[in-house]
matplotlib code that plots the C-alpha trace (Angstrom):
import matplotlib.pyplot as plt

x = [42.6, 45.4, 46.7, 43.5, 43.2, 46.6, 45.8, 42.6, 44.4, 46.9, 44.1, 42.3, 45.5, 46.2, 43.2, 43.9, 47.4, 45.9, 43.3, 44.9, 47.7, 45.8, 44.7, 41.7, 41.9, 38.6, 38.5, 35.4, 34.8, 32.1, 31.4, 33.0, 31.7, 31.2, 31.3, 31.4, 32.4, 29.9, 32.3, 34.1, 33.2, 35.5, 35.3, 37.1, 37.2, 35.9, 37.1, 38.7, 36.7, 37.6, 40.5, 40.3, 42.9, 43.7, 40.8, 41.9, 39.8, 40.9, 38.2, 38.2, 39.3, 42.1, 42.7, 41.0, 39.7, 39.7, 39.0, 38.5, 36.7, 37.7, 35.4, 31.7, 31.2, 27.4, 24.2, 23.7, 24.9, 21.3, 19.7, 22.6, 25.8, 28.9, 32.5, 35.4, 38.3, 41.1, 41.1, 42.6, 41.7, 43.8, 43.5, 45.7, 46.4, 47.0, 49.0, 46.1, 45.4, 48.4, 47.5, 50.6, 51.0, 50.9, 49.4, 47.9, 46.6, 47.1, 45.5, 42.9, 39.6, 40.4, 37.0, 34.0, 32.4, 28.6, 26.7, 23.0, 20.4, 17.1, 14.6, 12.7, 9.0, 7.9, 10.7, 11.9, 15.5, 17.9, 20.3, 23.2, 25.4, 28.9, 30.3, 33.4, 36.7, 40.1, 43.7, 46.9, 49.7, 49.8, 52.2, 54.6, 54.9, 52.6, 50.2, 46.5, 44.1, 40.5, 39.4, 35.8, 34.1, 30.6, 29.7, 26.3, 25.6, 22.6, 21.7, 19.5, 16.4, 15.2, 17.8, 19.4, 23.2, 25.0, 27.1, 26.6, 25.3, 27.1, 26.4, 27.4, 28.8, 26.7, 29.1, 31.6, 33.3, 36.5, 37.9, 41.2, 43.0, 46.7, 48.7, 51.3, 54.1, 56.2, 53.4, 52.4, 55.9, 56.1, 52.8, 53.8, 57.0, 55.1, 52.7, 55.6, 57.2, 53.9, 53.8, 57.3, 56.4, 53.3, 55.4, 58.0, 55.2, 53.7, 57.0, 57.7]
y = [50.0, 47.6, 50.1, 50.1, 46.3, 45.8, 48.4, 46.6, 43.2, 44.8, 46.5, 43.2, 41.5, 43.8, 42.8, 39.2, 39.6, 40.9, 38.2, 35.1, 35.1, 34.6, 31.4, 30.9, 28.6, 27.5, 26.1, 24.5, 23.6, 22.0, 21.6, 23.6, 25.9, 29.6, 31.4, 35.0, 37.2, 39.8, 41.8, 39.3, 35.9, 32.9, 29.7, 26.6, 22.9, 23.3, 20.7, 21.6, 19.3, 20.5, 22.2, 23.1, 24.7, 24.6, 22.2, 19.7, 19.1, 17.3, 16.1, 14.5, 15.6, 17.7, 20.0, 22.8, 26.4, 28.9, 32.6, 35.4, 38.6, 42.0, 44.0, 44.6, 47.8, 48.1, 46.1, 43.2, 39.6, 38.3, 40.1, 41.1, 43.0, 44.3, 43.7, 45.9, 44.7, 42.8, 39.7, 36.4, 33.8, 30.6, 27.4, 24.5, 21.3, 17.9, 16.2, 14.1, 13.3, 15.4, 18.5, 20.0, 19.6, 23.0, 26.4, 26.7, 30.3, 32.9, 36.3, 38.6, 40.2, 43.0, 44.7, 44.9, 41.5, 41.2, 39.0, 38.4, 36.4, 34.8, 33.0, 30.0, 31.0, 27.4, 25.8, 29.0, 28.2, 30.9, 30.7, 33.1, 33.9, 35.5, 37.1, 39.1, 39.5, 38.2, 38.7, 37.1, 34.7, 31.1, 28.5, 29.1, 32.8, 34.0, 36.8, 36.0, 38.9, 39.5, 36.6, 36.2, 33.9, 32.9, 30.7, 29.6, 28.7, 27.3, 28.1, 25.3, 25.6, 28.8, 30.9, 34.0, 34.0, 35.7, 35.4, 31.9, 30.5, 28.7, 28.2, 25.2, 25.7, 24.2, 24.9, 27.5, 28.5, 30.7, 31.8, 33.5, 34.8, 34.4, 36.2, 34.3, 36.9, 34.5, 33.8, 37.5, 38.6, 36.2, 37.3, 40.9, 40.4, 39.0, 41.9, 44.4, 42.5, 42.8, 46.5, 46.9, 45.0, 47.3, 50.4, 49.3, 48.4, 51.9, 53.6, 52.0]
z = [-61.2, -60.3, -57.8, -55.8, -56.0, -54.4, -51.7, -51.0, -50.6, -48.2, -46.2, -45.8, -44.7, -41.8, -39.6, -40.4, -39.0, -35.8, -35.2, -36.8, -34.3, -31.1, -29.4, -27.3, -24.3, -22.7, -19.1, -17.7, -14.0, -11.9, -8.2, -5.4, -2.7, -2.7, 0.6, 1.8, 4.7, 3.7, 1.5, -0.7, -2.1, -2.5, -4.5, -3.2, -4.2, -7.7, -10.2, -13.6, -15.8, -19.3, -21.1, -24.8, -27.0, -30.7, -31.5, -28.8, -25.7, -22.6, -20.1, -16.7, -13.2, -14.5, -11.5, -9.6, -10.0, -7.1, -6.9, -4.4, -5.5, -4.4, -2.1, -2.7, -4.7, -4.8, -4.2, -1.9, -1.9, -1.5, -4.5, -6.8, -6.5, -8.2, -7.0, -7.9, -10.0, -8.3, -6.2, -7.4, -10.0, -10.2, -12.4, -11.4, -13.3, -11.6, -14.4, -15.6, -19.3, -20.6, -18.5, -16.8, -13.0, -11.4, -12.0, -15.5, -15.2, -12.4, -12.6, -11.2, -12.2, -14.7, -14.4, -12.2, -11.4, -11.7, -9.3, -10.1, -8.3, -9.6, -7.4, -8.8, -8.3, -7.7, -5.8, -4.0, -4.6, -5.6, -8.5, -8.8, -11.7, -11.5, -14.7, -15.2, -17.0, -16.0, -17.1, -16.0, -16.9, -18.2, -16.9, -19.8, -18.9, -21.8, -20.9, -21.3, -21.9, -22.8, -20.6, -19.7, -17.2, -16.2, -13.3, -12.0, -8.3, -6.4, -2.8, -1.3, 0.9, -0.6, 1.2, -0.2, -0.4, 2.4, 5.5, 7.0, 3.8, 1.0, -2.7, -4.9, -8.3, -11.1, -13.9, -15.0, -18.2, -18.4, -21.8, -22.2, -25.3, -25.8, -28.5, -30.5, -31.2, -33.4, -35.9, -35.8, -36.7, -39.6, -41.0, -40.4, -42.3, -45.2, -45.3, -45.2, -48.2, -50.0, -49.3, -50.7, -53.8, -54.3, -53.8, -56.3, -58.8, -58.4, -58.9, -62.3]

ax = plt.figure().add_subplot(projection="3d")
ax.plot(x, y, z, "-o")
ax.set_aspect("equal")
plt.show()
């Protein structure tokens, strides 16, 4: 009975080792203009308004967020589309409120990017949402993976988004996950020690 109990403890500890050693960083941005040449879309002049990590959140005009998608894969810019993976995605800090001055995150879209449009039946205005995944590198050289983003845009005067039109960002949220190898190795060593103890106990 004790043998199975120890094995159960070890089995439960392994997934904890995987997930307990990653940090989520959440970036939020507002404002900025989205434009297109008919194949790709680009966001400029968007303000980084919030940075959260490890339970601490910084707010204010902290920097900027810019991106350029890869080329249009299917659909239309006016009604809804998908862009292929690639392009660029950059978050830059301006040194305000403890945020570093320089590039905080630099990467690209790691999967297809979805662009959907909904028209307000009463006002006639179009609201577009861009969702996708990103991966890249933080300013300290750490790789960031499993990143997701969602950004909402409005096109005024009832126009559909397209060449010659622009969209204004309402709000955007980007979340990236960063592994912590040092903590992971420490916890892994502890689990290996536990496994050795169990093995010695079983052999006696």
